[in-house]
N, CA, C and O atoms as a Tinker XYZ file with bonds, in Angstrom:
   544  protein
     1  N    188.602000   95.814000  -18.570000    73     2
     2  CA   189.802000   95.329000  -19.352000    64     1     3
     3  C    189.159000   93.976000  -19.935000    63     2     4     5
     4  O    188.431000   93.143000  -19.396000    81     3
     5  N    189.721000   94.065000  -21.297000    73     3     6
     6  CA   189.056000   93.065000  -22.070000    64     5     7
     7  C    190.165000   91.815000  -21.405000    63     6     8     9
     8  O    191.362000   92.092000  -21.477000    81     7
     9  N    189.881000   90.836000  -20.943000    73     7    10
    10  CA   191.382000   89.937000  -20.379000    64     9    11
    11  C    191.447000   89.126000  -22.174000    63    10    12    13
    12  O    192.304000   88.249000  -22.280000    81    11
    13  N    190.577000   89.429000  -23.477000    73    11    14
    14  CA   191.677000   88.659000  -24.746000    64    13    15
    15  C    193.114000   89.394000  -24.785000    63    14    16    17
    16  O    194.039000   88.683000  -25.177000    81    15
    17  N    193.410000   90.667000  -24.447000    73    15    18
    18  CA   194.062000   91.965000  -24.506000    64    17    19
    19  C    194.782000   90.915000  -24.203000    63    18    20    21
    20  O    195.120000   90.208000  -25.152000    81    19
    21  N    195.116000   90.607000  -23.137000    73    19    22
    22  CA   196.871000   90.104000  -22.325000    64    21    23
    23  C    196.683000   88.322000  -22.672000    63    22    24    25
    24  O    197.478000   87.460000  -22.298000    81    23
    25  N    196.001000   88.193000  -23.106000    73    23    26
    26  CA   196.318000   86.532000  -22.865000    64    25    27
    27  C    196.495000   86.057000  -24.614000    63    26    28    29
    28  O    195.807000   86.445000  -25.559000    81    27
    29  N    197.447000   85.272000  -24.623000    73    27    30
    30  CA   197.555000   84.468000  -26.368000    64    29    31
    31  C    195.894000   84.046000  -26.817000    63    30    32    33
    32  O    195.019000   83.634000  -26.055000    81    31
    33  N    195.762000   84.363000  -28.705000    73    31    34
    34  CA   194.637000   83.939000  -29.208000    64    33    35
    35  C    194.132000   82.615000  -28.995000    63    34    36    37
    36  O    192.935000   82.451000  -29.230000    81    35
    37  N    194.763000   81.705000  -28.622000    73    35    38
    38  CA   194.327000   80.556000  -27.940000    64    37    39
    39  C    193.443000   80.189000  -25.947000    63    38    40    41
    40  O    192.879000   79.279000  -25.340000    81    39
    41  N    193.780000   81.263000  -25.788000    73    39    42
    42  CA   193.397000   81.303000  -24.393000    64    41    43
    43  C    192.229000   82.488000  -24.207000    63    42    44    45
    44  O    191.625000   82.599000  -23.140000    81    43
    45  N    191.925000   83.522000  -25.560000    73    43    46
    46  CA   190.890000   83.997000  -25.562000    64    45    47
    47  C    189.779000   83.660000  -25.459000    63    46    48    49
    48  O    189.785000   82.979000  -26.484000    81    47
    49  N    188.595000   83.524000  -25.016000    73    47    50
    50  CA   187.127000   83.572000  -24.465000    64    49    51
    51  C    186.791000   82.167000  -23.550000    63    50    52    53
    52  O    185.815000   81.421000  -23.479000    81    51
    53  N    188.006000   82.208000  -22.947000    73    51    54
    54  CA   188.247000   81.384000  -21.682000    64    53    55
    55  C    187.665000   81.821000  -20.254000    63    54    56    57
    56  O    187.376000   82.958000  -19.880000    81    55
    57  N    187.571000   80.607000  -19.558000    73    55    58
    58  CA   187.022000   81.176000  -18.358000    64    57    59
    59  C    188.497000   82.018000  -17.760000    63    58    60    61
    60  O    189.419000   82.207000  -18.554000    81    59
    61  N    188.603000   82.460000  -16.394000    73    59    62
    62  CA   189.583000   82.247000  -15.627000    64    61    63
    63  C    189.975000   81.467000  -14.788000    63    62    64    65
    64  O    191.092000   81.918000  -14.534000    81    63
    65  N    189.884000   80.900000  -14.385000    73    63    66
    66  CA   189.894000   79.297000  -13.780000    64    65    67
    67  C    190.939000   78.770000  -14.456000    63    66    68    69
    68  O    191.949000   78.430000  -13.840000    81    67
    69  N    190.829000   78.616000  -15.961000    73    67    70
    70  CA   191.270000   77.649000  -17.144000    64    69    71
    71  C    192.478000   78.510000  -17.449000    63    70    72    73
    72  O    193.586000   78.000000  -17.618000    81    71
    73  N    192.214000   80.143000  -17.537000    73    71    74
    74  CA   193.515000   80.986000  -17.662000    64    73    75
    75  C    194.914000   80.612000  -16.131000    63    74    76    77
    76  O    196.095000   80.269000  -16.090000    81    75
    77  N    193.683000   80.997000  -14.996000    73    75    78
    78  CA   195.084000   80.438000  -13.723000    64    77    79
    79  C    195.821000   79.159000  -14.652000    63    78    80    81
    80  O    196.884000   79.276000  -15.261000    81    79
    81  N    195.242000   78.317000  -14.610000    73    79    82
    82  CA   195.388000   77.201000  -14.825000    64    81    83
    83  C    196.827000   76.625000  -15.827000    63    82    84    85
    84  O    197.447000   75.565000  -15.735000    81    83
    85  N    197.030000   77.818000  -16.790000    73    83    86
    86  CA   197.392000   77.826000  -18.241000    64    85    87
    87  C    198.399000   78.353000  -18.281000    63    86    88    89
    88  O    198.417000   79.569000  -18.085000    81    87
    89  N    199.778000   77.553000  -18.582000    73    87    90
    90  CA   201.146000   77.682000  -19.093000    64    89    91
    91  C    201.525000   79.591000  -18.848000    63    90    92    93
    92  O    201.012000   80.539000  -19.442000    81    91
    93  N    202.158000   79.595000  -18.202000    73    91    94
    94  CA   203.029000   80.839000  -18.716000    64    93    95
    95  C    202.761000   81.724000  -20.088000    63    94    96    97
    96  O    201.978000   82.673000  -20.113000    81    95
    97  N    203.232000   81.444000  -20.786000    73    95    98
    98  CA   203.327000   81.539000  -21.916000    64    97    99
    99  C    201.951000   82.051000  -22.913000    63    98   100   101
   100  O    201.775000   82.775000  -23.894000    81    99
   101  N    201.194000   81.260000  -22.072000    73    99   102
   102  CA   199.335000   81.858000  -22.522000    64   101   103
   103  C    199.522000   83.595000  -22.231000    63   102   104   105
   104  O    198.743000   84.422000  -22.704000    81   103
   105  N    200.224000   83.804000  -21.719000    73   103   106
   106  CA   200.245000   85.683000  -21.366000    64   105   107
   107  C    200.875000   86.771000  -22.611000    63   106   108   109
   108  O    202.019000   87.103000  -22.921000    81   107
   109  N    199.759000   87.061000  -23.035000    73   107   110
   110  CA   201.052000   88.160000  -24.505000    64   109   111
   111  C    202.128000   88.606000  -24.102000    63   110   112   113
   112  O    202.278000   89.507000  -23.277000    81   111
   113  N    202.838000   88.081000  -24.586000    73   111   114
   114  CA   204.370000   88.535000  -24.739000    64   113   115
   115  C    205.424000   88.115000  -23.508000    63   114   116   117
   116  O    206.491000   88.633000  -23.178000    81   115
   117  N    204.842000   87.195000  -23.069000    73   115   118
   118  CA   205.470000   86.149000  -22.203000    64   117   119
   119  C    205.896000   85.020000  -23.487000    63   118   120   121
   120  O    204.970000   84.589000  -24.173000    81   119
   121  N    207.501000   84.507000  -23.819000    73   119   122
   122  CA   207.342000   83.998000  -24.892000    64   121   123
   123  C    207.298000   82.815000  -24.333000    63   122   124   125
   124  O    206.627000   82.804000  -23.301000    81   123
   125  N    208.291000   80.695000  -24.973000    73   123   126
   126  CA   208.337000   79.607000  -24.399000    64   125   127
   127  C    209.284000   80.067000  -23.099000    63   126   128   129
   128  O    209.055000   79.780000  -21.924000    81   127
   129  N    210.034000   80.593000  -23.439000    73   127   130
   130  CA   211.730000   80.684000  -23.235000    64   129   131
   131  C    211.505000   81.812000  -21.982000    63   130   132   133
   132  O    211.772000   81.572000  -20.805000    81   131
   133  N    211.135000   82.674000  -22.326000    73   131   134
   134  CA   211.007000   83.407000  -20.480000    64   133   135
   135  C    210.552000   82.438000  -19.632000    63   134   136   137
   136  O    211.208000   82.012000  -18.681000    81   135
   137  N    208.832000   81.863000  -20.105000    73   135   138
   138  CA   208.763000   80.446000  -19.610000    64   137   139
   139  C    209.331000   79.395000  -18.703000    63   138   140   141
   140  O    209.083000   79.143000  -17.524000    81   139
   141  N    210.409000   78.682000  -19.817000    73   139   142
   142  CA   211.216000   78.582000  -19.300000    64   141   143
   143  C    211.784000   78.673000  -18.226000    63   142   144   145
   144  O    211.758000   77.830000  -17.329000    81   143
   145  N    212.798000   80.528000  -18.220000    73   143   146
   146  CA   213.448000   81.015000  -17.430000    64   145   147
   147  C    212.703000   80.761000  -16.476000    63   146   148   149
   148  O    213.227000   79.924000  -15.741000    81   147
   149  N    211.622000   81.122000  -16.103000    73   147   150
   150  CA   211.048000   81.598000  -14.585000    64   149   151
   151  C    210.638000   79.781000  -14.219000    63   150   152   153
   152  O    210.735000   79.420000  -13.047000    81   151
   153  N    210.263000   78.907000  -15.139000    73   151   154
   154  CA   210.397000   77.545000  -14.514000    64   153   155
   155  C    211.079000   77.401000  -13.448000    63   154   156   157
   156  O    210.778000   77.189000  -12.273000    81   155
   157  N    212.605000   77.625000  -14.329000    73   155   158
   158  CA   213.852000   77.020000  -13.687000    64   157   159
   159  C    214.293000   78.338000  -12.370000    63   158   160   161
   160  O    214.977000   78.023000  -11.396000    81   159
   161  N    213.893000   79.433000  -12.527000    73   159   162
   162  CA   214.345000   80.177000  -11.453000    64   161   163
   163  C    213.281000   80.014000   -9.899000    63   162   164   165
   164  O    213.611000   80.197000   -8.727000    81   163
   165  N    212.026000   79.631000  -10.447000    73   163   166
   166  CA   211.081000   79.732000   -9.192000    64   165   167
   167  C    210.512000   78.185000   -9.291000    63   166   168   169
   168  O    210.267000   77.642000   -8.214000    81   167
   169  N    210.339000   77.619000  -10.208000    73   167   170
   170  CA   209.827000   76.307000  -10.216000    64   169   171
   171  C    208.187000   76.898000  -10.247000    63   170   172   173
   172  O    207.405000   76.866000   -9.297000    81   171
   173  N    207.982000   77.315000  -11.303000    73   171   174
   174  CA   206.447000   77.869000  -11.231000    64   173   175
   175  C    206.269000   77.598000  -12.806000    63   174   176   177
   176  O    207.215000   77.968000  -13.501000    81   175
   177  N    204.950000   76.875000  -13.590000    73   175   178
   178  CA   204.680000   76.646000  -14.617000    64   177   179
   179  C    203.111000   77.324000  -15.411000    63   178   180   181
   180  O    202.700000   77.294000  -16.571000    81   179
   181  N    202.594000   77.867000  -14.211000    73   179   182
   182  CA   201.013000   77.967000  -14.824000    64   181   183
   183  C    201.317000   79.932000  -13.913000    63   182   184   185
   184  O    202.127000   80.477000  -13.164000    81   183
   185  N    199.729000   80.345000  -14.851000    73   183   186
   186  CA   199.776000   81.580000  -14.259000    64   185   187
   187  C    199.239000   82.017000  -13.271000    63   186   188   189
   188  O    199.235000   83.212000  -12.977000    81   187
   189  N    198.536000   80.830000  -12.403000    73   187   190
   190  CA   198.526000   80.871000  -11.303000    64   189   191
   191  C    199.255000   80.980000  -10.029000    63   190   192   193
   192  O    199.009000   81.527000   -8.954000    81   191
   193  N    200.442000   80.136000  -10.594000    73   191   194
   194  CA   201.863000   79.332000   -9.891000    64   193   195
   195  C    202.724000   81.351000   -9.366000    63   194   196   197
   196  O    203.396000   81.955000   -8.531000    81   195
   197  N    201.973000   81.481000  -10.650000    73   195   198
   198  CA   203.162000   83.504000  -11.035000    64   197   199
   199  C    202.166000   84.223000   -9.458000    63   198   200   201
   200  O    202.417000   84.829000   -8.416000    81   199
   201  N    201.424000   83.867000   -9.914000    73   199   202
   202  CA   200.421000   84.830000   -9.103000    64   201   203
   203  C    200.769000   84.626000   -7.874000    63   202   204   205
   204  O    201.229000   85.581000   -7.248000    81   203
   205  N    200.652000   83.504000   -7.319000    73   203   206
   206  CA   201.131000   83.362000   -5.808000    64   205   207
   207  C    202.610000   83.291000   -5.664000    63   206   208   209
   208  O    202.892000   82.929000   -4.522000    81   207
   209  N    203.703000   83.514000   -6.440000    73   207   210
   210  CA   204.495000   83.979000   -5.992000    64   209   211
   211  C    204.845000   84.694000   -5.220000    63   210   212   213
   212  O    204.265000   85.763000   -5.414000    81   211
   213  N    205.878000   84.782000   -3.916000    73   211   214
   214  CA   205.536000   85.236000   -2.982000    64   213   215
   215  C    206.379000   86.482000   -3.304000    63   214   216   217
   216  O    206.087000   87.536000   -2.740000    81   215
   217  N    207.389000   86.435000   -4.160000    73   215   218
   218  CA   208.224000   87.999000   -4.825000    64   217   219
   219  C    207.257000   88.587000   -5.553000    63   218   220   221
   220  O    207.340000   89.802000   -5.730000    81   219
   221  N    206.526000   88.096000   -5.928000    73   219   222
   222  CA   205.241000   89.154000   -6.828000    64   221   223
   223  C    204.538000   89.284000   -5.603000    63   222   224   225
   224  O    205.345000   89.821000   -4.844000    81   223
   225  N    203.451000   89.083000   -4.981000    73   223   226
   226  CA   202.997000   89.537000   -3.780000    64   225   227
   227  C    203.952000   90.431000   -2.803000    63   226   228   229
   228  O    203.273000   91.303000   -2.261000    81   227
   229  N    205.330000   90.473000   -2.416000    73   227   230
   230  CA   205.955000   91.637000   -1.499000    64   229   231
   231  C    206.002000   92.945000   -2.497000    63   230   232   233
   232  O    205.697000   94.117000   -2.279000    81   231
   233  N    206.601000   92.160000   -3.913000    73   231   234
   234  CA   207.122000   93.801000   -4.988000    64   233   235
   235  C    205.012000   94.406000   -5.544000    63   234   236   237
   236  O    204.705000   95.339000   -6.286000    81   235
   237  N    204.323000   93.696000   -5.017000    73   235   238
   238  CA   203.172000   94.514000   -5.128000    64   237   239
   239  C    202.676000   95.063000   -3.707000    63   238   240   241
   240  O    202.219000   96.198000   -3.843000    81   239
   241  N    202.650000   94.817000   -2.995000    73   239   242
   242  CA   202.502000   94.980000   -1.453000    64   241   243
   243  C    203.588000   96.428000   -1.466000    63   242   244   245
   244  O    203.276000   97.565000   -1.113000    81   243
   245  N    204.502000   96.106000   -1.823000    73   243   246
   246  CA   205.317000   97.301000   -1.958000    64   245   247
   247  C    205.445000   98.342000   -2.453000    63   246   248   249
   248  O    206.059000   99.383000   -2.216000    81   247
   249  N    204.307000   97.683000   -3.733000    73   247   250
   250  CA   204.585000   99.048000   -4.657000    64   249   251
   251  C    203.083000   99.754000   -4.150000    63   250   252   253
   252  O    203.266000  100.963000   -4.290000    81   251
   253  N    201.507000   99.505000   -3.557000    73   251   254
   254  CA   200.876000   99.766000   -2.996000    64   253   255
   255  C    201.366000  100.465000   -1.399000    63   254   256   257
   256  O    200.733000  101.463000   -1.053000    81   255
   257  N    202.192000  100.079000   -0.692000    73   255   258
   258  CA   202.646000  100.718000    0.438000    64   257   259
   259  C    202.698000  102.034000    0.015000    63   258   260   261
   260  O    201.849000  102.874000    0.317000    81   259
   261  N    203.880000  102.282000   -0.823000    73   259   262
   262  CA   205.108000  102.995000   -1.357000    64   261   263
   263  C    204.366000  104.576000   -2.137000    63   262   264   265
   264  O    204.832000  105.710000   -2.250000    81   263
   265  N    202.720000  103.824000   -2.660000    73   263   266
   266  CA   201.653000  105.002000   -3.093000    64   265   267
   267  C    201.194000  106.058000   -1.914000    63   266   268   269
   268  O    201.031000  107.277000   -1.861000    81   267
   269  N    201.053000  104.801000   -0.866000    73   267   270
   270  CA   200.593000  105.586000    0.607000    64   269   271
   271  C    200.988000  106.404000    1.535000    63   270   272   273
   272  O    200.401000  107.126000    2.341000    81   271
   273  N    202.433000  106.102000    1.218000    73   271   274
   274  CA   203.791000  106.092000    2.015000    64   273   275
   275  C    203.634000  107.588000    2.303000    63   274   276   277
   276  O    203.162000  108.370000    1.478000    81   275
   277  N    204.126000  107.995000    3.721000    73   275   278
   278  CA   204.250000  109.972000    3.749000    64   277   279
   279  C    205.738000  110.228000    3.776000    63   278   280   281
   280  O    206.461000  109.247000    3.956000    81   279
   281  N    206.351000  111.547000    3.603000    73   279   282
   282  CA   207.173000  111.223000    3.340000    64   281   283
   283  C    207.831000  111.429000    5.090000    63   282   284   285
   284  O    207.124000  111.988000    5.928000    81   283
   285  N    208.721000  111.094000    5.317000    73   283   286
   286  CA   209.880000  110.976000    6.812000    64   285   287
   287  C    210.006000  112.334000    6.822000    63   286   288   289
   288  O    210.110000  113.052000    5.828000    81   287
   289  N    209.992000  112.781000    8.336000    73   287   290
   290  CA   210.436000  114.062000    8.628000    64   289   291
   291  C    211.080000  115.131000    8.070000    63   290   292   293
   292  O    210.798000  116.313000    7.867000    81   291
   293  N    212.413000  114.112000    7.790000    73   291   294
   294  CA   214.218000  114.145000    7.334000    64   293   295
   295  C    213.249000  115.022000    5.606000    63   294   296   297
   296  O    213.500000  116.067000    5.006000    81   295
   297  N    212.111000  113.880000    5.364000    73   295   298
   298  CA   212.022000  114.582000    3.814000    64   297   299
   299  C    211.294000  115.011000    3.714000    63   298   300   301
   300  O    210.861000  115.119000    2.567000    81   299
   301  N    210.545000  115.617000    4.841000    73   299   302
   302  CA   209.949000  117.110000    4.888000    64   301   303
   303  C    210.143000  118.238000    4.800000    63   302   304   305
   304  O    209.668000  119.055000    4.011000    81   303
   305  N    211.397000  118.444000    6.219000    73   303   306
   306  CA   212.369000  119.385000    6.336000    64   305   307
   307  C    212.904000  119.956000    5.176000    63   306   308   309
   308  O    212.969000  121.176000    5.026000    81   307
   309  N    213.383000  118.953000    4.148000    73   307   310
   310  CA   214.135000  119.329000    2.979000    64   309   311
   311  C    213.309000  119.595000    2.376000    63   310   312   313
   312  O    213.188000  120.811000    2.527000    81   311
   313  N    212.492000  119.211000    1.648000    73   311   314
   314  CA   211.355000  119.566000    0.960000    64   313   315
   315  C    211.571000  121.471000    1.514000    63   314   316   317
   316  O    212.137000  122.460000    1.050000    81   315
   317  N    210.690000  121.127000    2.805000    73   315   318
   318  CA   210.219000  122.378000    3.328000    64   317   319
   319  C    211.707000  124.225000    2.941000    63   318   320   321
   320  O    211.352000  125.373000    2.671000    81   319
   321  N    213.441000  123.609000    3.123000    73   319   322
   322  CA   213.983000  124.198000    2.778000    64   321   323
   323  C    213.763000  124.568000    1.470000    63   322   324   325
   324  O    213.364000  125.720000    1.300000    81   323
   325  N    213.936000  123.830000    0.452000    73   323   326
   326  CA   214.262000  123.739000   -0.984000    64   325   327
   327  C    213.432000  124.649000   -1.423000    63   326   328   329
   328  O    213.823000  125.313000   -2.383000    81   327
   329  N    211.973000  124.957000   -0.815000    73   327   330
   330  CA   211.127000  125.180000   -1.614000    64   329   331
   331  C    211.144000  127.054000   -0.753000    63   330   332   333
   332  O    210.635000  127.976000   -1.391000    81   331
   333  N    211.591000  127.250000    0.252000    73   331   334
   334  CA   212.008000  128.421000    0.709000    64   333   335
   335  C    213.472000  129.020000    0.267000    63   334   336   337
   336  O    213.725000  130.180000    0.590000    81   335
   337  N    214.302000  128.367000   -0.358000    73   335   338
   338  CA   215.308000  128.899000   -0.608000    64   337   339
   339  C    214.794000  129.161000   -2.242000    63   338   340   341
   340  O    215.248000  130.132000   -2.846000    81   339
   341  N    213.879000  128.286000   -2.866000    73   339   342
   342  CA   213.350000  129.012000   -4.543000    64   341   343
   343  C    212.034000  130.150000   -4.082000    63   342   344   345
   344  O    211.530000  130.646000   -5.089000    81   343
   345  N    211.684000  130.422000   -3.350000    73   343   346
   346  CA   211.051000  131.436000   -2.767000    64   345   347
   347  C    211.682000  132.860000   -2.391000    63   346   348   349
   348  O    211.229000  133.996000   -2.534000    81   347
   349  N    212.945000  132.372000   -1.833000    73   347   350
   350  CA   213.952000  133.561000   -1.772000    64   349   351
   351  C    214.375000  133.713000   -2.842000    63   350   352   353
   352  O    214.359000  134.914000   -3.110000    81   351
   353  N    214.809000  133.050000   -3.731000    73   351   354
   354  CA   215.454000  133.111000   -5.730000    64   353   355
   355  C    214.079000  133.868000   -6.480000    63   354   356   357
   356  O    214.245000  134.747000   -7.325000    81   355
   357  N    213.294000  133.602000   -6.236000    73   355   358
   358  CA   212.480000  134.265000   -7.524000    64   357   359
   359  C    211.046000  134.206000   -6.782000    63   358   360   361
   360  O    210.124000  133.416000   -6.986000    81   359
   361  N    211.127000  135.242000   -5.891000    73   359   362
   362  CA   209.543000  135.701000   -4.938000    64   361   363
   363  C    208.459000  135.714000   -5.765000    63   362   364   365
   364  O    207.980000  136.797000   -6.100000    81   363
   365  N    207.890000  134.453000   -6.237000    73   363   366
   366  CA   206.777000  134.650000   -6.608000    64   365   367
   367  C    205.742000  136.101000   -6.499000    63   366   368   369
   368  O    205.587000  136.734000   -7.544000    81   367
   369  N    205.053000  136.598000   -5.228000    73   367   370
   370  CA   204.157000  138.286000   -4.973000    64   369   371
   371  C    205.168000  138.701000   -5.080000    63   370   372   373
   372  O    205.373000  139.423000   -4.104000    81   371
   373  N    206.309000  138.677000   -5.970000    73   371   374
   374  CA   206.766000  140.184000   -5.983000    64   373   375
   375  C    207.007000  140.579000   -8.107000    63   374   376   377
   376  O    207.633000  139.631000   -8.582000    81   375
   377  N    206.862000  141.022000   -8.566000    73   375   378
   378  CA   206.896000  140.608000   -9.960000    64   377   379
   379  C    207.815000  141.939000  -10.318000    63   378   380   381
   380  O    208.394000  141.984000  -11.403000    81   379
   381  N    207.887000  142.657000   -9.685000    73   379   382
   382  CA   209.052000  144.092000  -10.310000    64   381   383
   383  C    210.250000  143.766000   -8.162000    63   382   384   385
   384  O    210.084000  143.598000   -6.954000    81   383
   385  N    211.306000  143.904000   -9.275000    73   383   386
   386  CA   211.873000  143.465000   -8.015000    64   385   387
   387  C    212.085000  145.199000   -7.130000    63   386   388   389
   388  O    212.184000  146.319000   -7.632000    81   387
   389  N    212.090000  144.797000   -5.796000    73   387   390
   390  CA   212.580000  146.404000   -5.115000    64   389   391
   391  C    213.797000  147.052000   -4.880000    63   390   392   393
   392  O    214.045000  148.033000   -4.180000    81   391
   393  N    214.728000  146.145000   -5.777000    73   391   394
   394  CA   215.605000  146.806000   -5.620000    64   393   395
   395  C    215.703000  147.718000   -7.094000    63   394   396   397
   396  O    216.642000  148.475000   -7.340000    81   395
   397  N    214.881000  147.550000   -7.739000    73   395   398
   398  CA   214.838000  148.634000   -8.942000    64   397   399
   399  C    214.556000  149.812000   -8.545000    63   398   400   401
   400  O    214.750000  150.751000   -9.316000    81   399
   401  N    214.079000  150.012000   -7.359000    73   399   402
   402  CA   213.398000  151.965000   -7.366000    64   401   403
   403  C    211.814000  151.892000   -7.633000    63   402   404   405
   404  O    211.004000  152.779000   -7.360000    81   403
   405  N    211.559000  150.717000   -8.191000    73   403   406
   406  CA   210.107000  150.868000   -8.229000    64   405   407
   407  C    209.027000  150.663000   -7.250000    63   406   408   409
   408  O    209.121000  149.493000   -6.880000    81   407
   409  N    208.446000  151.008000   -6.899000    73   407   410
   410  CA   208.003000  150.488000   -5.673000    64   409   411
   411  C    206.150000  150.309000   -6.054000    63   410   412   413
   412  O    205.582000  149.244000   -5.814000    81   411
   413  N    205.268000  151.730000   -6.769000    73   411   414
   414  CA   204.304000  151.434000   -7.332000    64   413   415
   415  C    204.143000  152.389000   -8.461000    63   414   416   417
   416  O    204.991000  153.281000   -8.514000    81   415
   417  N    203.052000  152.370000   -9.536000    73   415   418
   418  CA   203.030000  153.738000  -10.434000    64   417   419
   419  C    202.235000  154.249000  -10.129000    63   418   420   421
   420  O    201.077000  153.902000   -9.894000    81   419
   421  N    203.251000  156.118000  -10.035000    73   419   422
   422  CA   202.482000  157.235000   -9.377000    64   421   423
   423  C    200.568000  157.409000  -10.233000    63   422   424   425
   424  O    199.395000  157.559000   -9.893000    81   423
   425  N    201.413000  157.252000  -11.453000    73   423   426
   426  CA   200.477000  157.719000  -13.069000    64   425   427
   427  C    199.825000  157.228000  -13.304000    63   426   428   429
   428  O    200.298000  156.297000  -12.653000    81   427
   429  N    198.440000  156.564000  -13.945000    73   427   430
   430  CA   198.416000  155.330000  -15.118000    64   429   431
   431  C    198.692000  155.635000  -16.617000    63   430   432   433
   432  O    198.635000  156.865000  -16.603000    81   431
   433  N    198.913000  155.336000  -17.699000    73   431   434
   434  CA   199.024000  155.192000  -18.737000    64   433   435
   435  C    197.589000  155.765000  -18.751000    63   434   436   437
   436  O    196.604000  155.750000  -18.013000    81   435
   437  N    198.061000  156.439000  -20.320000    73   435   438
   438  CA   196.204000  156.926000  -21.110000    64   437   439
   439  C    196.049000  155.300000  -21.394000    63   438   440   441
   440  O    196.779000  154.355000  -21.694000    81   439
   441  N    194.469000  155.586000  -21.077000    73   439   442
   442  CA   193.938000  154.243000  -21.576000    64   441   443
   443  C    193.913000  155.069000  -23.131000    63   442   444   445
   444  O    194.048000  156.194000  -23.614000    81   443
   445  N    193.639000  153.632000  -23.521000    73   443   446
   446  CA   193.178000  153.640000  -24.763000    64   445   447
   447  C    191.736000  153.159000  -25.110000    63   446   448   449
   448  O    191.475000  152.065000  -24.608000    81   447
   449  N    190.691000  153.744000  -25.886000    73   447   450
   450  CA   189.057000  153.260000  -25.750000    64   449   451
   451  C    188.921000  151.760000  -26.959000    63   450   452   453
   452  O    188.334000  151.703000  -28.039000    81   451
   453  N    189.527000  150.953000  -26.400000    73   451   454
   454  CA   189.515000  149.444000  -26.757000    64   453   455
   455  C    188.192000  149.115000  -27.556000    63   454   456   457
   456  O    188.249000  148.047000  -28.166000    81   455
   457  N    187.008000  149.824000  -27.673000    73   455   458
   458  CA   185.762000  149.735000  -28.092000    64   457   459
   459  C    185.497000  149.852000  -29.404000    63   458   460   461
   460  O    184.716000  149.221000  -30.116000    81   459
   461  N    186.761000  151.356000  -29.809000    73   459   462
   462  CA   186.667000  152.495000  -30.410000    64   461   463
   463  C    187.848000  152.102000  -31.343000    63   462   464   465
   464  O    187.545000  152.099000  -32.537000    81   463
   465  N    188.866000  151.838000  -31.105000    73   463   466
   466  CA   189.634000  151.543000  -31.461000    64   465   467
   467  C    190.892000  150.565000  -31.062000    63   466   468   469
   468  O    192.039000  150.724000  -30.643000    81   467
   469  N    190.325000  149.831000  -31.303000    73   467   470
   470  CA   191.179000  148.043000  -30.696000    64   469   471
   471  C    192.371000  148.042000  -32.161000    63   470   472   473
   472  O    192.288000  147.906000  -33.382000    81   471
   473  N    193.690000  148.338000  -30.898000    73   471   474
   474  CA   195.007000  148.061000  -31.558000    64   473   475
   475  C    195.377000  148.903000  -32.514000    63   474   476   477
   476  O    196.013000  148.605000  -33.525000    81   475
   477  N    194.743000  150.606000  -32.016000    73   475   478
   478  CA   195.164000  151.307000  -32.811000    64   477   479
   479  C    194.816000  151.187000  -34.352000    63   478   480   481
   480  O    195.433000  151.856000  -35.181000    81   479
   481  N    193.742000  150.254000  -34.726000    73   479   482
   482  CA   193.243000  150.053000  -36.052000    64   481   483
   483  C    192.684000  151.724000  -36.874000    63   482   484   485
   484  O    192.473000  151.695000  -38.087000    81   483
   485  N    192.521000  152.868000  -36.214000    73   483   486
   486  CA   192.159000  153.717000  -36.985000    64   485   487
   487  C    193.290000  154.225000  -37.655000    63   486   488   489
   488  O    193.254000  154.524000  -38.849000    81   487
   489  N    194.947000  154.411000  -36.487000    73   487   490
   490  CA   196.124000  154.694000  -36.604000    64   489   491
   491  C    196.634000  154.339000  -37.906000    63   490   492   493
   492  O    197.214000  155.041000  -38.734000    81   491
   493  N    196.088000  152.279000  -37.955000    73   491   494
   494  CA   197.151000  151.934000  -39.227000    64   493   495
   495  C    196.385000  151.918000  -40.153000    63   494   496   497
   496  O    196.850000  151.075000  -40.920000    81   495
   497  N    195.231000  152.439000  -40.698000    73   495   498
   498  CA   194.507000  152.731000  -41.413000    64   497   499
   499  C    194.693000  154.083000  -41.773000    63   498   500   501
   500  O    194.762000  154.412000  -42.957000    81   499
   501  N    194.781000  154.911000  -40.824000    73   499   502
   502  CA   195.174000  156.033000  -41.554000    64   501   503
   503  C    196.112000  156.572000  -42.052000    63   502   504   505
   504  O    195.994000  157.679000  -42.579000    81   503
   505  N    197.779000  155.624000  -41.981000    73   503   506
   506  CA   198.760000  155.456000  -42.018000    64   505   507
   507  C    199.375000  155.234000  -43.320000    63   506   508   509
   508  O    200.275000  155.845000  -43.897000    81   507
   509  N    198.372000  153.766000  -43.795000    73   507   510
   510  CA   197.992000  153.150000  -44.531000    64   509   511
   511  C    197.755000  153.684000  -45.762000    63   510   512   513
   512  O    198.208000  153.239000  -46.817000    81   511
   513  N    196.816000  154.953000  -45.596000    73   511   514
   514  CA   196.437000  155.624000  -46.428000    64   513   515
   515  C    196.858000  156.737000  -47.132000    63   514   516   517
   516  O    196.543000  157.318000  -48.170000    81   515
   517  N    198.155000  156.920000  -45.708000    73   515   518
   518  CA   198.857000  158.375000  -46.429000    64   517   519
   519  C    199.588000  157.755000  -47.413000    63   518   520   521
   520  O    199.566000  158.181000  -48.567000    81   519
   521  N    200.247000  156.776000  -47.080000    73   519   522
   522  CA   201.123000  155.744000  -47.607000    64   521   523
   523  C    200.635000  155.454000  -49.424000    63   522   524   525
   524  O    201.181000  155.703000  -50.499000    81   523
   525  N    199.850000  155.065000  -49.174000    73   523   526
   526  CA   199.235000  154.371000  -50.736000    64   525   527
   527  C    199.457000  156.358000  -51.605000    63   526   528   529
   528  O    200.291000  156.710000  -52.440000    81   527
   529  N    198.275000  157.252000  -50.894000    73   527   530
   530  CA   198.669000  158.762000  -51.473000    64   529   531
   531  C    199.868000  159.229000  -52.197000    63   530   532   533
   532  O    200.017000  159.746000  -53.304000    81   531
   533  N    200.814000  158.840000  -51.093000    73   531   534
   534  CA   202.685000  159.109000  -51.541000    64   533   535
   535  C    203.022000  158.553000  -52.824000    63   534   536   537
   536  O    203.329000  159.109000  -53.879000    81   535
   537  N    202.857000  156.896000  -52.402000    73   535   538
   538  CA   202.896000  156.668000  -53.739000    64   537   539
   539  C    202.510000  156.460000  -54.916000    63   538   540   541
   540  O    202.995000  155.661000  -55.718000    81   539
   541  N    201.351000  157.390000  -55.112000    73   539   542
   542  CA   200.217000  157.187000  -56.324000    64   541   543
   543  C    201.017000  158.481000  -56.795000    63   542   544
   544  O    200.710000  159.049000  -57.843000    81   543
């Protein structure tokens, strides 16, 4: 990541130590009014203060742990029940309904040799030629 994309132009090219000690408004998108509100609420004035704020650390830790958290047994049971209900409603392994009386195809349909008559091209050509003769 290019640090210059997240700090104001006045702080572009500065070292990280200088940026950490810079006022909050040095962060791109954080106005002086926002910085004043953060100072009033939390008593912080620099980017480093913001990074050390316990609420920021707690929020970051919660987010990291949430991404690694496993489902509780109750959540896993609900998910399993939901999956089974969907499978019972829409059986993925049965494209043809058993209730329709069709269990298998007894006789395969006539196969067209696609290499010689792709999409019935010869039949279409013949009917087109016949139509032109009748029109003339």
